[in-house]
MIRO-220341 format. One record per residue: residue number from 1; x, y, z of N, C-alpha, C in turn. Coordinates in steps of 0.05 Angstrom, whole numbers, plus 5000, padded with zeros to 4 digits. Example, Ala and Ser with C-alpha at 12.3 -4.5 7.8 and 13.67 -1.06 7.14 Angstrom:
1;5264;4886;5156;5246;4910;5156;5264;4934;5156 .
2;5257;4955;5142;5273;4979;5143;5258;5001;5157 .
# end
This chain:
1;4920;4796;5676;4892;4803;5670;4887;4833;5672 .
2;4900;4846;5691;4896;4874;5694;4907;4889;5670 .
3;4930;4880;5659;4941;4893;5636;4923;4890;5612 .
4;4911;4866;5608;4894;4861;5585;4869;4878;5587 .
5;4859;4883;5612;4834;4898;5615;4838;4927;5608 .
6;4862;4938;5612;4866;4966;5607;4879;4970;5579 .
7;4886;4949;5565;4899;4953;5539;4882;4967;5519 .
8;4855;4961;5517;4839;4976;5497;4838;5006;5503 .
9;4837;5013;5529;4837;5042;5535;4863;5055;5527 .
10;4885;5041;5531;4911;5053;5523;4912;5055;5492 .
11;4901;5036;5478;4901;5037;5449;4885;5061;5439 .
12;4862;5065;5451;4845;5087;5443;4860;5114;5448 .
13;4873;5115;5470;4888;5140;5477;4910;5145;5457 .
14;4924;5124;5448;4945;5127;5428;4934;5137;5402 .
15;4911;5126;5394;4899;5134;5368;4890;5163;5369 .
16;4878;5172;5391;4870;5200;5394;4895;5218;5393 .
17;4917;5209;5406;4941;5225;5405;4952;5228;5377 .
18;4951;5206;5361;4960;5207;5334;4943;5226;5317 .
19;4917;5225;5322;4899;5242;5307;4903;5271;5314 .
20;4911;5276;5339;4917;5303;5348;4940;5316;5334 .
21;4957;5299;5322;4980;5310;5307;4971;5326;5283 .
22;4946;5322;5275;4936;5335;5251;4928;5364;5255 .
23;4935;5377;5277;4927;5404;5283;4941;5424;5265 .
24;4928;5447;5259;4940;5466;5241;4966;5477;5252 .
25;4971;5476;5278;4995;5488;5289;5020;5474;5278 .
26;5017;5449;5268;5040;5435;5258;5044;5438;5228 .
27;5029;5456;5216;5030;5459;5187;5058;5467;5177 .
28;5071;5485;5192;5097;5494;5183;5118;5472;5186 .
29;5116;5456;5208;5134;5434;5212;5130;5413;5190 .
30;5104;5407;5183;5098;5387;5163;5110;5395;5136 .
31;5110;5421;5130;5121;5431;5105;5151;5423;5102 .
32;5165;5422;5124;5193;5415;5123;5198;5385;5118 .
33;5177;5369;5121;5181;5340;5118;5179;5331;5089 .
34;5169;5347;5071;5162;5338;5044;5185;5332;5026 .
35;5181;5312;5008;5200;5306;4987;5227;5296;4998 .
36;5226;5279;5017;5251;5269;5029;5255;5239;5025 .
37;5237;5226;5009;5239;5198;5005;5237;5191;4975 .
38;5245;5167;4968;5243;5157;4941;5227;5132;4940 .
39;5225;5120;4916;5209;5095;4912;5181;5097;4924 .
40;5168;5119;4917;5141;5125;4927;5120;5104;4919 .
41;5126;5087;4900;5107;5067;4892;5100;5048;4915 .
42;5118;5047;4935;5114;5029;4958;5090;5037;4975 .
43;5080;5062;4973;5057;5070;4989;5033;5077;4972 .
44;5034;5068;4947;5010;5072;4930;4989;5051;4936 .
45;4965;5059;4941;4943;5041;4947;4938;5022;4924 .
46;4934;4996;4929;4932;4976;4908;4905;4962;4907 .
47;4898;4943;4925;4873;4928;4921;4848;4946;4922 .
48;4828;4939;4907;4804;4956;4904;4788;4958;4930 .
49;4786;4936;4945;4771;4937;4970;4783;4957;4989 .
50;4809;4955;4993;4822;4971;5013;4823;5001;5005 .
51;4827;5006;4979;4828;5034;4971;4800;5047;4971 .
52;4779;5031;4968;4752;5041;4968;4744;5052;4996 .
53;4756;5041;5017;4751;5051;5044;4772;5071;5053 .
54;4786;5083;5034;4806;5104;5040;4831;5092;5052 .
55;4836;5066;5048;4859;5052;5058;4860;5052;5089 .
56;4837;5056;5101;4835;5053;5131;4832;5023;5137 .
57;4854;5009;5136;4853;4980;5137;4873;4968;5157 .
58;4885;4984;5173;4906;4974;5192;4894;4955;5212 .
59;4869;4959;5220;4858;4943;5242;4837;4923;5231 .
60;4839;4915;5206;4819;4897;5194;4833;4871;5186 .
61;4819;4848;5192;4827;4823;5181;4821;4822;5151 .
62;4841;4819;5134;4836;4821;5106;4848;4800;5089 .
63;4857;4777;5100;4868;4756;5083;4894;4764;5071 .
64;4899;4754;5046;4925;4759;5033;4929;4788;5028 .
65;4908;4804;5022;4911;4832;5016;4921;4848;5040 .
66;4919;4837;5064;4929;4851;5087;4959;4856;5086 .
67;4973;4839;5071;5002;4842;5070;5011;4869;5058 .
68;4992;4882;5043;4999;4909;5033;4994;4931;5053 .
69;4982;4924;5077;4975;4945;5097;4985;4938;5125 .
70;4977;4914;5134;4986;4905;5161;4988;4875;5160 .
71;5013;4864;5159;5016;4835;5156;5002;4818;5177 .
72;4997;4830;5201;4983;4815;5222;4954;4810;5214 .
73;4943;4824;5194;4915;4821;5186;4909;4795;5173 .
74;4929;4779;5165;4924;4753;5152;4928;4730;5172 .
75;4934;4736;5198;4940;4715;5217;4917;4697;5222 .
76;4892;4707;5220;4868;4690;5225;4855;4682;5198 .
77;4871;4674;5179;4861;4666;5153;4840;4644;5157 .
78;4816;4649;5146;4794;4630;5149;4793;4607;5129 .
79;4814;4606;5112;4815;4585;5091;4844;4574;5089 .
80;4847;4553;5074;4874;4542;5071;4891;4560;5053 .
81;4879;4571;5032;4893;4588;5014;4876;4612;5007 .
82;4889;4635;5004;4875;4660;4997;4892;4675;4977 .
83;4879;4682;4955;4894;4695;4932;4879;4720;4924 .
84;4895;4741;4919;4884;4766;4908;4903;4777;4888 .
85;4893;4788;4866;4910;4801;4846;4893;4822;4832 .
86;4907;4840;4818;4893;4861;4804;4912;4879;4788 .
87;4901;4899;4776;4916;4918;4759;4904;4946;4764 .
88;4921;4966;4762;4912;4993;4766;4928;5011;4747 .
89;4914;5030;4734;4928;5050;4719;4928;5076;4735 .
90;4952;5082;4745;4955;5105;4762;4957;5131;4745 .
91;4960;5154;4758;4962;5179;4743;4987;5178;4725 .
92;4987;5195;4705;5009;5197;4685;5014;5170;4671 .
93;4993;5154;4668;4994;5129;4653;5015;5110;4664 .
94;5018;5110;4691;5035;5091;4705;5018;5067;4711 .
95;5027;5043;4703;5012;5018;4707;5024;5002;4731 .
96;5006;4993;4747;5013;4976;4770;4999;4949;4767 .
97;5015;4927;4771;5005;4900;4771;5013;4888;4798 .
98;4995;4875;4812;5001;4865;4839;4987;4838;4844 .
99;4998;4824;4863;4985;4799;4871;4995;4791;4898 .
100;4979;4775;4913;4986;4765;4939;4973;4738;4943 .
101;4987;4720;4956;4976;4694;4962;4985;4686;4990 .
102;4966;4675;5006;4971;4667;5033;4963;4638;5037 .
103;4979;4624;5052;4975;4595;5058;4972;4592;5088 .
104;4953;4575;5096;4949;4569;5125;4950;4539;5129 .
105;4974;4527;5129;4976;4498;5132;4970;4490;5161 .
106;4960;4465;5164;4953;4454;5190;4934;4472;5205 .
107;4914;4482;5190;4893;4499;5202;4904;4524;5216 .
108;4928;4532;5208;4939;4557;5220;4952;4553;5247 .
109;4956;4528;5256;4967;4523;5282;4996;4533;5284 .
110;5010;4534;5261;5037;4544;5261;5040;4570;5246 .
111;5018;4584;5243;5019;4610;5231;5011;4609;5201 .
112;5012;4632;5189;5004;4635;5161;5028;4647;5145 .
113;5033;4636;5122;5055;4645;5104;5044;4658;5080 .
114;5055;4680;5072;5045;4695;5048;5067;4706;5031 .
115;5061;4710;5005;5079;4721;4986;5065;4743;4971 .
116;5079;4766;4966;5068;4788;4951;5086;4795;4928 .
117;5074;4807;4907;5090;4818;4885;5076;4842;4874 .
118;5092;4862;4868;5081;4888;4858;5101;4899;4837 .
119;5090;4903;4813;5107;4912;4791;5096;4939;4780 .
120;5114;4957;4775;5106;4984;4765;5119;4989;4738 .
121;5103;4996;4719;5112;5003;4692;5108;5032;4687 .
122;5130;5048;4686;5128;5077;4682;5125;5085;4653 .
123;5125;5066;4634;5122;5072;4606;5148;5080;4594 .
124;5147;5090;4569;5171;5099;4555;5175;5129;4558 .
125;5200;5136;4563;5207;5165;4566;5229;5171;4546 .
126;5226;5194;4532;5246;5202;4513;5272;5210;4527 .
127;5294;5200;4516;5321;5205;4528;5336;5225;4511 .
128;5348;5245;4523;5363;5265;4509;5389;5272;4525 .
129;5408;5284;4511;5431;5295;4524;5436;5323;4514 .
130;5450;5339;4529;5456;5366;4521;5474;5365;4496 .
131;5469;5384;4477;5485;5384;4453;5485;5412;4441 .
132;5508;5419;4428;5511;5446;4417;5499;5447;4388 .
133;5473;5446;4387;5459;5450;4361;5436;5470;4365 .
134;5420;5474;4345;5399;5494;4347;5378;5487;4368 .
135;5374;5460;4372;5355;5452;4393;5367;5453;4421 .
136;5393;5450;4423;5405;5450;4449;5406;5422;4462 .
137;5397;5402;4447;5397;5375;4458;5398;5355;4434 .
138;5405;5330;4441;5406;5309;4421;5389;5286;4430 .
139;5372;5276;4412;5355;5254;4418;5371;5228;4417 .
140;5371;5212;4439;5387;5188;4440;5370;5163;4445 .
141;5344;5165;4438;5326;5142;4441;5307;5144;4464 .
142;5299;5122;4475;5280;5121;4497;5290;5103;4519 .
143;5280;5108;4543;5285;5091;4566;5258;5080;4576 .
144;5259;5058;4590;5235;5045;4600;5239;5039;4629 .
145;5235;5059;4647;5239;5054;4675;5217;5036;4687 .
146;5225;5021;4708;5206;5004;4721;5215;5000;4750 .
147;5197;4988;4766;5203;4982;4794;5187;4958;4803 .
148;5196;4945;4823;5180;4923;4834;5189;4918;4863 .
149;5171;4905;4878;5179;4894;4904;5166;4866;4907 .
150;5180;4848;4919;5170;4821;4924;5175;4815;4953 .
151;5155;4805;4967;5157;4801;4996;5149;4774;5006 .
152;5160;4766;5028;5154;4741;5042;5144;4748;5070 .
153;5120;4739;5077;5107;4747;5102;5101;4723;5119 .
154;5104;4727;5146;5095;4707;5165;5078;4721;5186 .
155;5055;4709;5192;5037;4720;5212;5026;4698;5229 .
156;5020;4705;5255;5009;4684;5273;4992;4697;5294 .
157;4971;4683;5301;4954;4691;5323;4965;4679;5349 .
158;4976;4695;5366;4988;4686;5391;4968;4678;5412 .
159;4944;4689;5410;4922;4683;5428;4896;4688;5414 .
160;4873;4686;5428;4848;4691;5415;4844;4721;5410 .
161;4862;4738;5420;4859;4767;5417;4883;4780;5402 .
162;4906;4769;5405;4930;4782;5396;4943;4768;5372 .
163;4950;4784;5351;4963;4773;5327;4986;4790;5319 .
164;5007;4778;5307;5030;4793;5298;5037;4783;5270 .
165;5052;4800;5256;5060;4793;5229;5084;4809;5220 .
166;5100;4798;5202;5123;4813;5192;5129;4805;5163 .
167;5140;4824;5148;5146;4819;5120;5175;4828;5114 .
168;5189;4812;5099;5215;4820;5088;5212;4821;5058 .
169;5221;4843;5046;5216;4846;5017;5240;4858;5003 .
170;5244;4849;4979;5265;4860;4961;5252;4881;4944 .
171;5264;4905;4944;5253;4928;4929;5274;4936;4908 .
172;5265;4939;4884;5284;4947;4862;5271;4969;4846 .
173;5287;4988;4837;5278;5009;4819;5299;5014;4798 .
174;5291;5013;4772;5309;5017;4750;5299;5041;4734 .
175;5314;5063;4734;5307;5087;4720;5320;5090;4693 .
176;5331;5068;4683;5342;5068;4656;5372;5076;4657 .
177;5383;5080;4633;5411;5086;4630;5415;5115;4622 .
178;5432;5129;4636;5439;5156;4628;5462;5156;4608 .
179;5457;5167;4585;5478;5168;4564;5493;5195;4567 .
180;5519;5194;4572;5534;5218;4576;5547;5229;4551 .
181;5552;5211;4532;5565;5220;4507;5561;5199;4485 .
182;5562;5208;4460;5560;5190;4437;5584;5195;4418 .
183;5587;5177;4399;5610;5180;4380;5607;5204;4361 .
184;5629;5217;4357;5630;5240;4339;5654;5238;4321 .
185;5654;5253;4298;5677;5255;4281;5695;5278;4290 .
186;5715;5284;4275;5735;5305;4283;5722;5333;4285 .
187;5700;5337;4271;5687;5363;4272;5666;5365;4294 .
188;5662;5342;4308;5642;5342;4330;5615;5332;4321 .
189;5612;5325;4296;5586;5316;4286;5582;5287;4295 .
190;5557;5281;4304;5551;5254;4313;5551;5235;4289 .
191;5566;5214;4291;5568;5194;4270;5554;5167;4277 .
192;5546;5165;4302;5533;5140;4311;5517;5146;4336 .
193;5495;5131;4338;5479;5134;4362;5489;5116;4385 .
194;5511;5102;4380;5522;5085;4401;5535;5101;4422 .
195;5527;5098;4448;5539;5114;4469;5568;5105;4475 .
196;5584;5125;4481;5612;5119;4489;5615;5121;4519 .
197;5596;5134;4533;5597;5136;4562;5568;5136;4572 .
198;5563;5118;4592;5536;5116;4602;5536;5106;4631 .
199;5515;5111;4645;5512;5103;4673;5485;5089;4676 .
200;5485;5066;4688;5459;5052;4693;5448;5060;4720 .
201;5423;5070;4720;5411;5080;4744;5391;5059;4756 .
202;5402;5040;4770;5386;5019;4782;5397;5012;4809 .
203;5380;5006;4828;5389;4998;4854;5367;4981;4867 .
204;5375;4965;4887;5356;4949;4902;5363;4951;4932 .
205;5343;4944;4948;5347;4946;4977;5327;4927;4990 .
206;5334;4917;5014;5315;4900;5029;5301;4918;5049 .
207;5274;4915;5051;5258;4930;5069;5240;4911;5086 .
208;5229;4922;5107;5214;4906;5126;5188;4920;5134 .
209;5167;4903;5138;5141;4913;5148;5136;4897;5174 .
210;5123;4910;5193;5115;4897;5218;5087;4906;5225 .
211;5072;4888;5239;5045;4896;5247;5034;4879;5270 .
212;5014;4890;5284;5000;4876;5305;4970;4881;5302 .
213;4954;4862;5312;4925;4866;5315;4917;4857;5342 .
214;4899;4872;5355;4889;4865;5381;4859;4867;5382 .
215;4846;4845;5387;4817;4845;5391;4811;4852;5420 .
216;4798;4874;5423;4795;4885;5450;4775;4869;5468 .
217;4757;4854;5456;4737;4840;5471;4712;4856;5474 .
218;4712;4881;5465;4688;4898;5465;4674;4894;5438 .
219;4655;4876;5437;4642;4869;5412;4664;4861;5392 .
220;4663;4873;5368;4684;4867;5348;4705;4889;5345 .
221;4707;4906;5365;4726;4928;5364;4755;4917;5364 .
222;4770;4925;5344;4798;4916;5340;4817;4939;5337 .
223;4840;4936;5348;4861;4957;5347;4884;4945;5330 .
224;4896;4962;5313;4919;4953;5297;4940;4974;5295 .
225;4965;4964;5291;4988;4982;5287;5006;4969;5266 .
226;5019;4986;5249;5038;4975;5230;5059;4995;5224 .
227;5083;4985;5216;5105;5001;5206;5113;4989;5180 .
228;5114;5005;5159;5120;4995;5132;5145;5009;5121 .
229;5160;4994;5105;5183;5004;5089;5206;5013;5107 .
230;5212;4998;5127;5235;5003;5144;5260;4992;5130 .
231;5280;5009;5125;5304;5000;5111;5326;5020;5115 .
232;5349;5014;5104;5372;5032;5104;5368;5053;5082 .
233;5385;5074;5083;5386;5093;5061;5398;5081;5036 .
234;5390;5091;5013;5401;5082;4988;5410;5106;4972 .
235;5428;5101;4952;5440;5123;4937;5442;5115;4907 .
236;5433;5133;4889;5437;5129;4861;5465;5138;4852 .
237;5471;5163;4854;5497;5173;4846;5511;5185;4870 .
238;5502;5209;4879;5514;5222;4902;5495;5226;4925 .
239;5470;5234;4919;5451;5240;4940;5437;5214;4950 .
240;5436;5211;4976;5423;5188;4987;5394;5196;4996 .
241;5377;5176;4997;5349;5181;5006;5339;5156;5020 .
242;5316;5159;5033;5304;5138;5049;5279;5129;5035 .
243;5270;5104;5041;5245;5094;5031;5222;5108;5047 .
244;5198;5108;5036;5175;5122;5049;5165;5107;5074 .
245;5180;5110;5095;5172;5097;5121;5144;5108;5129 .
246;5127;5090;5138;5099;5097;5145;5091;5082;5170 .
247;5083;5098;5190;5073;5087;5215;5043;5092;5216 .
248;5027;5070;5222;4998;5072;5222;4986;5060;5247 .
249;4965;5073;5258;4949;5061;5279;4920;5063;5271 .
250;4904;5043;5279;4877;5043;5270;4858;5028;5289 .
251;4832;5034;5286;4811;5020;5300;4790;5011;5279 .
252;4778;4988;5284;4756;4980;5266;4735;4965;5282 .
253;4710;4966;5272;4688;4952;5286;4665;4949;5267 .
254;4651;4926;5269;4625;4922;5256;4605;4935;5275 .
255;4596;4959;5269;4579;4974;5287;4552;4962;5291 .
256;4543;4944;5273;4518;4931;5277;4519;4910;5299 .
257;4543;4905;5309;4545;4887;5333;4531;4898;5357 .
258;4529;4925;5358;4516;4938;5381;4487;4928;5383 .
259;4474;4923;5360;4446;4914;5361;4444;4884;5357 .
260;4466;4869;5358;4467;4840;5356;4454;4830;5330 .
261;4459;4845;5308;4449;4836;5282;4467;4814;5271 .
262;4455;4794;5260;4471;4771;5249;4490;4781;5227 .
263;4516;4779;5231;4535;4789;5211;4534;4774;5184 .
264;4521;4750;5184;4518;4735;5159;4497;4748;5141 .
265;4480;4764;5153;4459;4778;5138;4467;4807;5132 .
266;4477;4821;5151;4485;4849;5147;4508;4856;5166 .
267;4527;4872;5155;4548;4882;5172;4556;4910;5161 .
268;4565;4926;5180;4574;4953;5173;4601;4958;5187 .
269;4622;4953;5172;4649;4957;5182;4656;4987;5181 .
270;4665;4998;5203;4675;5025;5204;4703;5025;5214 .
271;4721;5037;5199;4750;5037;5207;4761;5065;5206 .
272;4780;5070;5225;4793;5096;5227;4823;5091;5229 .
273;4839;5104;5213;4868;5102;5214;4880;5129;5218 .
274;4902;5130;5233;4919;5154;5235;4946;5147;5224 .
275;4954;5162;5203;4980;5157;5189;5001;5178;5198 .
276;5025;5167;5203;5048;5185;5209;5070;5178;5188 .
277;5070;5191;5165;5090;5185;5144;5116;5201;5149 .
278;5137;5192;5135;5163;5205;5138;5164;5232;5123 .
279;5150;5234;5101;5155;5256;5082;5131;5273;5074 .
280;5109;5271;5088;5087;5289;5083;5070;5291;5108 .
281;5051;5310;5109;5036;5315;5134;5020;5290;5143 .
282;5015;5288;5169;4999;5266;5180;4971;5267;5168 .
283;4959;5244;5166;4932;5242;5154;4914;5225;5172 .
284;4888;5231;5170;4868;5214;5183;4851;5202;5161 .
285;4847;5176;5163;4831;5161;5143;4807;5148;5156 .
286;4784;5151;5144;4759;5140;5154;4746;5124;5131 .
287;4738;5100;5137;4725;5083;5116;4702;5068;5127 .
288;4683;5061;5109;4660;5045;5117;4654;5025;5095 .
289;4646;5001;5103;4639;4979;5085;4613;4966;5094 .
290;4592;4968;5078;4567;4954;5084;4565;4929;5067 .
291;4560;4906;5080;4558;4881;5067;4530;4869;5072 .
292;4517;4861;5050;4490;4849;5052;4492;4820;5044 .
293;4484;4803;5063;4482;4773;5058;4508;4762;5047 .
294;4531;4773;5054;4557;4764;5044;4557;4761;5013 .
295;4542;4779;5000;4540;4778;4971;4547;4804;4958 .
296;4537;4826;4969;4541;4853;4958;4553;4871;4979 .
297;4574;4886;4972;4585;4906;4990;4587;4933;4977 .
298;4582;4954;4993;4583;4981;4985;4603;4995;5003 .
299;4622;5011;4991;4644;5022;5007;4648;5052;5001 .
300;4658;5066;5021;4665;5094;5018;4688;5100;5037 .
301;4706;5118;5028;4729;5125;5045;4735;5155;5042 .
302;4747;5166;5063;4754;5194;5063;4781;5198;5076 .
303;4798;5215;5064;4825;5221;5075;4828;5251;5079 .
304;4839;5259;5101;4844;5287;5107;4870;5290;5123 .
305;4886;5310;5116;4884;5328;5093;4895;5315;5068 .
306;4884;5322;5045;4893;5312;5019;4886;5332;4998 .
307;4905;5339;4981;4901;5360;4961;4884;5351;4938 .
308;4887;5326;4929;4874;5318;4904;4855;5294;4907 .
309;4862;5275;4924;4845;5250;4925;4837;5245;4953 .
310;4816;5259;4963;4808;5256;4991;4784;5238;4994 .
311;4772;5228;4973;4748;5211;4976;4750;5188;4956 .
312;4738;5166;4963;4738;5142;4945;4712;5127;4949 .
313;4704;5112;4928;4680;5096;4929;4686;5069;4918 .
314;4669;5049;4925;4674;5023;4914;4650;5004;4918 .
315;4651;4982;4903;4630;4962;4905;4644;4935;4902 .
316;4632;4914;4914;4643;4887;4913;4621;4867;4910 .
317;4626;4846;4894;4608;4824;4891;4622;4798;4901 .
318;4608;4783;4917;4620;4759;4929;4601;4735;4925 .
319;4613;4712;4922;4598;4687;4918;4614;4663;4929 .
320;4600;4644;4941;4613;4620;4950;4601;4596;4936 .
321;4619;4580;4923;4610;4557;4907;4627;4533;4915 .
322;4613;4512;4926;4626;4487;4933;4650;4492;4952 .
323;4647;4510;4970;4668;4516;4990;4689;4535;4980 .
324;4688;4543;4955;4707;4563;4944;4694;4590;4944 .
325;4708;4610;4953;4698;4638;4955;4710;4655;4933 .
326;4693;4669;4919;4702;4688;4898;4692;4716;4904 .
327;4709;4735;4898;4701;4763;4901;4713;4780;4879 .
328;4697;4799;4869;4706;4818;4849;4701;4846;4861 .
329;4722;4862;4863;4720;4888;4876;4728;4910;4856 .
330;4714;4933;4859;4720;4956;4842;4721;4981;4860 .
331;4740;4999;4854;4741;5024;4869;4746;5047;4849 .
332;4736;5070;4857;4738;5094;4840;4747;5117;4857 .
333;4769;5130;4849;4781;5152;4864;4783;5177;4847 .
334;4766;5197;4851;4769;5223;4837;4796;5235;4844 .
335;4810;5245;4824;4838;5253;4829;4843;5282;4821 .
336;4824;5300;4824;4828;5328;4820;4838;5334;4791 .
337;4861;5348;4789;4871;5356;4763;4882;5333;4747 .
338;4886;5310;4759;4897;5286;4745;4874;5269;4736 .
339;4881;5248;4721;4861;5229;4713;4850;5214;4737 .
340;4824;5209;4737;4812;5193;4759;4823;5164;4758 .
341;4826;5153;4781;4839;5126;4783;4817;5105;4789 .
342;4817;5084;4773;4799;5062;4777;4816;5036;4782 .
343;4806;5020;4800;4820;4995;4807;4801;4972;4805 .
344;4811;4949;4797;4795;4925;4796;4812;4902;4807 .
345;4801;4888;4827;4815;4866;4840;4797;4841;4840 .
346;4811;4818;4840;4798;4792;4842;4809;4777;4866 .
347;4791;4764;4881;4800;4749;4904;4788;4722;4904 .
348;4804;4702;4912;4795;4674;4913;4806;4661;4938 .
349;4790;4646;4951;4799;4631;4975;4785;4604;4976 .
350;4800;4585;4988;4788;4558;4991;4800;4545;5016 .
# end
């Protein structure tokens, strides 16, 4: 009991320590961390609700969508099945399609099982090789790179306060085929577009996510931690790289609990996350979500430091019909010199 009583204080201290990493004195060290990972699509924000609050979602119960942030967040699934899916057009016309489904058999007595899928379409890219002509290159067609990850998650509430979750996922990225040479005649003139030498640039790897949630007992104050994209190094040709490992800690609370306002009528969720990524400077994320009568939600999020996309907005509409819950969420992220990013997600639970 003594340990449980002091656990919230320890969690708060850890979060403050993580936020302290964001001091300017570390700027030179942070610069040395950049551009050391690949498969960056694994840390791209996906569902509209979560991105609208700046992805400050580590300490929030979020159903199936929690598997994209903290797998422990789906441990207290309030329905038998929860489904979310959506589409996003990222910068540079990169398209993301994603979905997640969670099952809570036997009222969750034996935990919750979930499945996620995320597909990335990079579009068509012109393929060329070096060649001794006036252009200096030869057009050899197009490539269509893509990537995806598919995960299996298990989460369980070990007590009325403590929840854990973990995900194992297969990650694959295919960057197309590199053509090294094509057929030529005796004078060196190309006689066919058929390649004579080529290398396929595709690889896959197994990665893991882990997370915990702890309800402190102080109103609705919740503490969360997660580690995402833990895996071995991978190699395309000669140079090896790591996946974008990300460690997150967060706090969340419905601040209207302080005044004992009925959460079925109004709630104001405030969440704070501290991110410690492998390959770019630490970030602090703050998000807020106001929900009226479990029907309309307004959201805003802020990230610092961030060069291009430090703020986000969103709105959500929710409705319950014959025991089935429906939600449509939208988020908008101004993206500086790039195209602004809009996301649309649909959620269903029963």
